[in-house]
VMD Tcl script that draws the C-alpha trace (Angstrom):
set ca {
  {98.53 -2.99 59.52}
  {98.72 0.56 58.10}
  {99.22 2.26 61.46}
  {101.83 -0.16 62.80}
  {105.44 1.03 62.61}
  {107.06 -1.63 64.75}
  {107.35 -4.15 61.92}
  {110.96 -5.02 61.15}
  {111.52 -7.15 58.05}
  {113.71 -10.21 58.46}
  {117.39 -9.76 57.62}
  {118.51 -10.48 54.09}
  {120.71 -13.57 53.88}
  {122.43 -14.23 50.54}
  {122.04 -17.73 49.14}
  {125.76 -18.37 49.48}
  {125.63 -17.70 53.23}
  {124.08 -19.61 56.04}
  {122.32 -17.98 58.97}
  {125.28 -18.71 61.28}
  {127.64 -16.74 58.97}
  {125.32 -13.74 58.87}
  {126.79 -10.50 60.19}
  {124.81 -9.16 63.12}
  {124.06 -5.47 62.77}
  {122.57 -3.72 65.79}
  {119.29 -1.88 65.22}
  {118.84 1.84 65.74}
  {117.25 1.28 69.11}
  {120.16 -0.73 70.54}
  {122.92 1.25 72.25}
  {126.36 0.04 71.16}
  {128.92 -1.02 73.74}
  {131.25 1.53 75.33}
  {132.83 3.53 72.56}
  {136.29 5.00 73.08}
  {136.28 8.72 72.42}
  {139.42 10.75 72.48}
  {139.33 13.99 74.38}
  {140.94 15.89 71.53}
  {143.77 15.94 69.06}
  {146.99 14.25 70.06}
  {150.49 15.60 69.68}
  {152.82 14.78 66.81}
  {155.39 12.13 67.63}
  {158.22 14.53 66.76}
  {158.54 18.28 66.42}
  {158.69 20.27 63.21}
  {162.41 20.97 63.68}
  {163.37 17.42 64.67}
  {164.66 16.60 61.21}
  {167.96 15.22 62.53}
  {166.13 12.56 64.55}
  {165.79 10.59 61.30}
  {168.80 11.29 59.11}
  {167.40 9.28 56.21}
  {164.30 11.41 55.81}
  {166.32 14.55 56.52}
  {168.77 13.85 53.71}
  {166.10 12.77 51.25}
  {163.97 15.79 52.19}
  {166.88 18.12 51.60}
  {168.14 16.61 48.34}
  {164.87 15.41 46.77}
  {161.81 16.69 48.69}
  {159.49 15.71 45.86}
  {160.25 12.00 46.41}
  {159.59 12.25 50.17}
  {156.37 14.15 49.46}
  {155.34 11.47 46.97}
  {155.93 8.70 49.53}
  {153.76 10.54 52.04}
  {150.97 11.00 49.50}
  {151.19 7.39 48.42}
  {150.86 6.15 51.98}
  {147.85 8.39 52.62}
  {146.18 7.05 49.50}
  {145.70 10.57 48.22}
  {147.98 10.14 45.25}
  {150.55 7.97 43.59}
  {154.25 8.18 44.20}
  {154.97 9.24 40.65}
  {152.01 11.65 40.26}
  {152.48 13.45 43.56}
  {156.26 13.49 43.15}
  {156.01 15.04 39.65}
  {153.42 17.62 40.73}
  {155.56 18.62 43.67}
  {158.63 18.77 41.45}
  {156.86 21.03 38.95}
  {155.53 23.35 41.63}
  {158.66 23.43 43.74}
  {161.68 23.15 41.50}
  {160.60 24.33 38.05}
  {158.31 27.17 39.07}
  {160.81 28.40 41.70}
  {163.62 28.35 39.16}
  {161.61 30.10 36.47}
  {160.38 32.81 38.84}
  {163.89 33.35 40.16}
  {165.50 33.49 36.73}
  {162.80 35.64 35.07}
  {162.61 38.17 37.89}
  {166.27 38.22 38.92}
  {165.38 36.66 42.27}
  {162.70 39.19 43.26}
  {159.72 36.80 43.11}
  {161.25 33.89 44.99}
  {158.40 33.46 47.52}
  {155.47 33.32 45.08}
  {155.93 29.65 44.08}
  {156.06 28.78 47.76}
  {152.37 29.70 47.88}
  {151.59 27.18 45.17}
  {153.43 24.29 46.76}
  {152.12 25.21 50.22}
  {148.52 25.17 48.95}
  {149.12 21.80 47.35}
  {150.92 20.26 50.31}
  {148.66 21.51 53.08}
  {145.82 19.24 51.89}
  {147.99 16.21 52.45}
  {149.00 17.45 55.88}
  {145.33 17.95 56.74}
  {144.58 14.40 55.57}
  {147.38 13.04 57.75}
  {146.16 15.03 60.76}
  {142.61 13.79 60.39}
  {143.77 10.18 59.87}
  {145.71 10.18 63.16}
  {143.75 12.91 65.01}
  {146.80 15.16 65.27}
  {146.99 18.76 66.44}
  {147.27 21.53 63.93}
  {150.73 22.42 65.18}
  {152.96 24.39 65.26}
  {150.48 26.54 63.31}
  {147.98 26.07 60.48}
  {148.72 23.57 57.73}
  {149.09 26.22 55.00}
  {151.35 28.43 57.09}
  {153.46 25.45 58.22}
  {154.11 24.42 54.63}
  {154.64 28.00 53.50}
  {157.28 28.75 56.15}
  {158.86 25.36 56.78}
  {157.97 23.20 53.79}
  {160.96 20.86 53.91}
  {160.70 20.42 57.69}
  {156.95 19.75 57.40}
  {157.48 17.03 54.78}
  {160.09 15.36 56.97}
  {157.83 15.59 60.04}
  {154.94 14.02 58.11}
  {157.20 11.21 56.90}
  {158.43 10.52 60.44}
  {154.87 10.54 61.73}
  {153.78 8.01 59.11}
  {156.67 5.75 60.00}
  {156.01 6.11 63.72}
  {152.29 5.43 63.45}
  {152.56 2.62 60.94}
  {155.04 0.75 63.14}
  {157.65 0.40 60.42}
  {160.27 2.80 61.72}
  {163.14 0.56 60.60}
  {161.70 -0.09 57.18}
  {162.96 2.05 54.32}
  {159.77 1.49 52.32}
  {156.27 1.60 53.78}
  {154.73 -0.58 51.10}
  {156.87 -3.70 51.40}
  {154.87 -6.87 50.84}
  {155.91 -10.14 52.35}
  {156.41 -12.62 49.56}
  {156.43 -16.34 50.25}
  {157.38 -19.09 47.85}
  {154.64 -21.43 46.72}
  {154.67 -24.96 48.10}
  {156.79 -27.44 46.22}
  {154.78 -29.22 43.61}
  {155.67 -32.52 42.05}
  {154.17 -34.38 39.16}
  {153.77 -38.06 39.32}
  {152.99 -40.10 36.29}
  {150.04 -42.34 36.64}
  {150.74 -45.75 35.23}
  {147.84 -47.33 33.48}
  {147.88 -51.09 33.17}
}
mol new
graphics top color blue
foreach p $ca { graphics top sphere $p radius 0.5 }
foreach p [lrange $ca 0 end-1] q [lrange $ca 1 end] { graphics top cylinder $p $q radius 0.2 }
display resetview
């Protein structure tokens, strides 16, 4: 028995499950069925400068980019709407304003580095989730040069891929009313 390596212990079946409910897991030796492999990254559903294709995201991205960024982060599961929105607001609005006021407008681009470093991680997560190309250029450079357009593009991509293009909120939950319940008094004789 010591030299034999072909012994495979029987599968573990919890007491609450029957053998017919047991999940069948293929062994290492079995070759799984045909797996679909993509040849490479796919293109984005819209270009970086196609902001006017979705006027809602364009207007929100222009007036309040931190909200749009927070919605993207919330969908990706990489942050909460409030947390990501506030972090973006601090990096984008407050730091930009302080640098501009304190340096008389000379150091306007420095805070862009901070927000680009923060935002490129979310773009990378989105690209890996949907196997998207790193286009038009690298994630950091895209956010550094075209931050508002990049946020809008990511928002459009999420809407396009999630299938809820007409929905204004990605996290809507369908709520149904409970069945009507009635109480009947039992008469005891």
